[in-house]
FIRO-639455 format. One record per residue: residue number from 0; residue in one letter; chain; x negated, y, z negated of N, C-alpha, C in turn. Coordinates in steps of 0.2 Angstrom, whole numbers. Example, Ala and Ser with C-alpha at 12.3 -4.5 7.8 and 13.67 -1.06 7.14 Angstrom:
# residues 2
(site 0 "A" "A" (-66 -28 -39) (-62 -22 -39) (-66 -16 -39));
(site 1 "S" "A" (-64 -11 -35) (-68 -5 -36) (-64 0 -39));
# end
This chain:
# residues 124
(site 0 "Y" "A" (-4 -6 0) (0 0 0) (-4 6 0));
(site 1 "R" "A" (-3 11 5) (-7 17 5) (-5 22 1));
(site 2 "L" "A" (-9 26 -2) (-7 32 -6) (-13 37 -5));
(site 3 "Q" "A" (-11 43 -5) (-15 49 -4) (-17 52 -11));
(site 4 "V" "A" (-24 52 -13) (-26 54 -19) (-31 60 -18));
(site 5 "G" "A" (-29 66 -19) (-33 71 -17) (-35 71 -10));
(site 6 "E" "A" (-41 71 -8) (-43 71 -1) (-44 64 2));
(site 7 "K" "A" (-43 59 -2) (-44 52 -1) (-38 48 0));
(site 8 "E" "A" (-38 43 4) (-33 38 5) (-35 32 0));
(site 9 "I" "A" (-31 29 -4) (-32 23 -7) (-28 18 -5));
(site 10 "F" "A" (-30 11 -6) (-26 6 -3) (-25 1 -9));
(site 11 "I" "A" (-19 0 -11) (-18 -5 -16) (-16 -12 -13));
(site 12 "D" "A" (-20 -17 -15) (-19 -23 -12) (-12 -26 -12));
(site 13 "L" "A" (-8 -26 -17) (-1 -27 -17) (2 -23 -22));
(site 14 "L" "A" (8 -20 -20) (12 -16 -24) (19 -19 -25));
(site 15 "F" "A" (22 -20 -31) (28 -23 -31) (33 -19 -36));
(site 16 "Y" "A" (39 -20 -36) (43 -16 -40) (48 -21 -44));
(site 17 "N" "A" (47 -22 -50) (51 -27 -54) (58 -24 -56));
(site 18 "T" "A" (63 -26 -53) (70 -23 -54) (73 -25 -61));
(site 19 "R" "A" (70 -30 -64) (73 -32 -71) (70 -27 -76));
(site 20 "I" "A" (63 -26 -76) (60 -21 -81) (59 -14 -78));
(site 21 "H" "A" (62 -13 -72) (61 -6 -69) (54 -3 -69));
(site 22 "A" "A" (50 -7 -66) (43 -4 -66) (39 -7 -60));
(site 23 "Y" "A" (35 -3 -58) (30 -4 -52) (25 -9 -55));
(site 24 "C" "A" (22 -13 -51) (16 -18 -53) (11 -17 -47));
(site 25 "C" "A" (5 -15 -49) (0 -14 -44) (-5 -21 -45));
(site 26 "V" "A" (-6 -24 -40) (-10 -30 -40) (-17 -29 -36));
(site 27 "E" "A" (-22 -30 -39) (-29 -29 -36) (-32 -36 -36));
(site 28 "L" "A" (-34 -39 -30) (-36 -45 -29) (-44 -45 -28));
(site 29 "K" "A" (-48 -49 -31) (-55 -49 -30) (-57 -56 -29));
(site 30 "T" "A" (-61 -57 -24) (-64 -64 -22) (-70 -66 -27));
(site 31 "G" "A" (-73 -61 -30) (-78 -63 -35) (-76 -63 -42));
(site 32 "S" "A" (-81 -63 -46) (-80 -63 -53) (-78 -56 -56));
(site 33 "F" "A" (-75 -56 -62) (-73 -50 -65) (-79 -45 -66));
(site 34 "E" "A" (-78 -39 -65) (-83 -34 -67) (-79 -28 -70));
(site 35 "A" "A" (-82 -25 -75) (-78 -20 -79) (-76 -14 -74));
(site 36 "S" "A" (-80 -13 -69) (-78 -7 -64) (-72 -8 -61));
(site 37 "H" "A" (-70 -15 -60) (-63 -16 -57) (-58 -13 -60));
(site 38 "L" "A" (-58 -12 -67) (-53 -9 -71) (-52 -2 -69));
(site 39 "G" "A" (-58 1 -68) (-57 8 -66) (-53 9 -60));
(site 40 "Q" "A" (-55 5 -55) (-51 5 -48) (-44 4 -50));
(site 41 "L" "A" (-42 -1 -53) (-35 -3 -55) (-32 3 -59));
(site 42 "G" "A" (-35 6 -63) (-33 11 -67) (-31 17 -63));
(site 43 "L" "A" (-35 19 -58) (-33 24 -53) (-27 23 -49));
(site 44 "Y" "A" (-26 16 -47) (-20 14 -43) (-14 15 -48));
(site 45 "V" "A" (-14 13 -54) (-9 13 -59) (-7 20 -60));
(site 46 "T" "A" (-12 24 -61) (-10 32 -63) (-7 35 -56));
(site 47 "A" "A" (-10 33 -51) (-7 37 -44) (0 35 -43));
(site 48 "V" "A" (2 28 -44) (9 26 -44) (13 30 -49));
(site 49 "N" "A" (10 30 -55) (14 34 -60) (16 41 -58));
(site 50 "H" "A" (11 44 -55) (12 51 -53) (16 52 -47));
(site 51 "Q" "A" (15 47 -42) (18 49 -35) (24 45 -34));
(site 52 "L" "A" (25 39 -37) (31 35 -35) (36 34 -41));
(site 53 "K" "A" (33 33 -47) (38 32 -53) (42 38 -54));
(site 54 "T" "A" (49 36 -56) (54 41 -57) (55 41 -65));
(site 55 "E" "A" (59 46 -67) (60 46 -74) (64 40 -77));
(site 56 "Y" "A" (67 37 -72) (71 31 -74) (67 24 -74));
(site 57 "D" "A" (60 25 -72) (56 19 -72) (52 19 -78));
(site 58 "N" "A" (50 12 -80) (45 11 -85) (38 12 -82));
(site 59 "P" "A" (33 13 -87) (26 14 -84) (24 8 -80));
(site 60 "T" "A" (20 10 -75) (17 5 -70) (12 0 -73));
(site 61 "I" "A" (13 -6 -71) (9 -11 -74) (3 -13 -69));
(site 62 "G" "A" (-3 -14 -71) (-8 -16 -67) (-11 -23 -68));
(site 63 "L" "A" (-12 -27 -63) (-14 -34 -64) (-20 -35 -59));
(site 64 "L" "A" (-26 -37 -62) (-32 -39 -58) (-33 -46 -58));
(site 65 "I" "A" (-33 -49 -52) (-34 -56 -51) (-41 -57 -48));
(site 66 "C" "A" (-45 -61 -51) (-52 -62 -49) (-53 -70 -49));
(site 67 "K" "A" (-59 -71 -46) (-61 -78 -46) (-62 -81 -53));
(site 68 "D" "A" (-66 -78 -57) (-67 -80 -64) (-68 -74 -68));
(site 69 "K" "A" (-68 -75 -75) (-70 -70 -80) (-73 -72 -86));
(site 70 "D" "A" (-76 -68 -89) (-79 -69 -96) (-74 -66 -101));
(site 71 "N" "A" (-70 -70 -105) (-65 -68 -109) (-67 -62 -114));
(site 72 "I" "A" (-73 -62 -116) (-75 -57 -121) (-76 -51 -117));
(site 73 "E" "A" (-80 -51 -111) (-81 -45 -107) (-74 -42 -105));
(site 74 "A" "A" (-69 -46 -103) (-63 -44 -101) (-59 -41 -107));
(site 75 "Q" "A" (-59 -44 -113) (-56 -41 -119) (-59 -34 -120));
(site 76 "Y" "A" (-66 -33 -121) (-69 -27 -122) (-67 -22 -117));
(site 77 "S" "A" (-67 -24 -111) (-66 -19 -105) (-58 -17 -106));
(site 78 "L" "A" (-54 -21 -107) (-47 -19 -108) (-45 -14 -114));
(site 79 "E" "A" (-49 -15 -119) (-48 -11 -125) (-50 -4 -124));
(site 80 "A" "A" (-53 -2 -118) (-55 5 -117) (-49 8 -113));
(site 81 "Y" "A" (-44 5 -112) (-39 8 -108) (-32 8 -112));
(site 82 "N" "A" (-28 13 -111) (-22 13 -114) (-16 12 -109));
(site 83 "L" "A" (-18 10 -103) (-13 8 -98) (-11 0 -99));
(site 84 "P" "A" (-5 -1 -97) (-4 -9 -97) (-7 -12 -91));
(site 85 "L" "A" (-13 -15 -92) (-17 -18 -88) (-18 -26 -90));
(site 86 "G" "A" (-19 -30 -85) (-21 -37 -87) (-25 -40 -82));
(site 87 "I" "A" (-29 -45 -84) (-34 -49 -80) (-32 -56 -80));
(site 88 "S" "A" (-32 -59 -74) (-31 -66 -73) (-36 -69 -68));
(site 89 "Q" "A" (-37 -75 -68) (-41 -79 -63) (-38 -84 -60));
(site 90 "Y" "A" (-40 -86 -54) (-37 -91 -50) (-42 -96 -48));
(site 91 "E" "A" (-40 -102 -46) (-44 -108 -44) (-41 -109 -37));
(site 92 "L" "A" (-46 -108 -32) (-44 -108 -25) (-42 -115 -23));
(site 93 "S" "A" (-44 -120 -26) (-42 -127 -25) (-35 -128 -26));
(site 94 "K" "A" (-32 -125 -31) (-25 -125 -33) (-21 -121 -28));
(site 95 "L" "A" (-23 -117 -24) (-19 -113 -20) (-18 -116 -13));
(site 96 "I" "A" (-22 -121 -11) (-22 -124 -4) (-17 -130 -4));
(site 97 "P" "A" (-12 -130 0) (-7 -135 0) (-11 -142 2));
(site 98 "K" "A" (-8 -147 -1) (-11 -154 0) (-11 -156 7));
(site 99 "E" "A" (-6 -154 11) (-6 -156 18) (-12 -153 22));
(site 100 "I" "A" (-14 -148 20) (-20 -145 25) (-27 -146 21));
(site 101 "K" "A" (-27 -148 15) (-33 -148 12) (-38 -153 15));
(site 102 "S" "A" (-36 -159 18) (-40 -164 21) (-43 -161 28));
(site 103 "S" "A" (-40 -156 31) (-42 -154 37) (-47 -148 36));
(site 104 "L" "A" (-48 -146 30) (-53 -140 29) (-60 -143 27));
(site 105 "P" "A" (-65 -140 29) (-72 -142 28) (-73 -141 20));
(site 106 "S" "A" (-78 -146 18) (-80 -146 11) (-85 -140 10));
(site 107 "I" "A" (-86 -138 4) (-91 -133 2) (-97 -135 4));
(site 108 "E" "A" (-99 -141 4) (-106 -144 6) (-106 -143 14));
(site 109 "Q" "A" (-101 -144 17) (-101 -143 25) (-102 -136 27));
(site 110 "I" "A" (-99 -132 23) (-99 -125 24) (-106 -122 23));
(site 111 "E" "A" (-109 -124 17) (-116 -122 15) (-121 -125 20));
(site 112 "S" "A" (-120 -131 22) (-125 -134 27) (-125 -130 34));
(site 113 "T" "A" (-119 -128 36) (-118 -124 42) (-121 -117 42));
(site 114 "L" "A" (-120 -114 36) (-123 -108 35) (-131 -108 35));
(site 115 "E" "A" (-134 -113 32) (-141 -114 31) (-144 -115 38));
(site 116 "Q" "A" (-140 -119 42) (-142 -120 49) (-142 -114 53));
(site 117 "L" "A" (-137 -110 52) (-137 -103 56) (-142 -99 54));
(site 118 "S" "A" (-144 -99 47) (-149 -95 45) (-156 -97 47));
(site 119 "E" "A" (-157 -103 48) (-163 -106 51) (-164 -104 58));
(site 120 "N" "A" (-158 -104 62) (-158 -102 69) (-160 -95 70));
(site 121 "D" "A" (-157 -91 65) (-158 -84 66) (-166 -82 64));
(site 122 "E" "A" (-169 -86 60) (-176 -85 59) (-181 -86 64));
(site 123 "E" "A" (-178 -91 69) (-183 -93 74) (-183 -88 80));
# end
């Protein structure tokens, strides 16, 4: 979702509106491990939605950061620095792939081997 913030355009990965709790939800997706700086980015998105989209009838916007993995202590300490409703979750890619297509995908070992071969060819 595109928003204008000052002179810049920002892009929220996913923006939802929950009709039951009457609140927007910004979702930021990261393919790598959690980093504290991700919360600064998410905080900007939540604040921008609160200023630009939220009405007086809406509850405060919620932010959710989804990343590959996280250190729970680092995540806890990072979240304590914010007074915004933010959360961090992790995903396991293997659980996201349907069983029907799992067998047709290359294994991690096959991908790594191919990348090594490509790297060796580039060096020659």
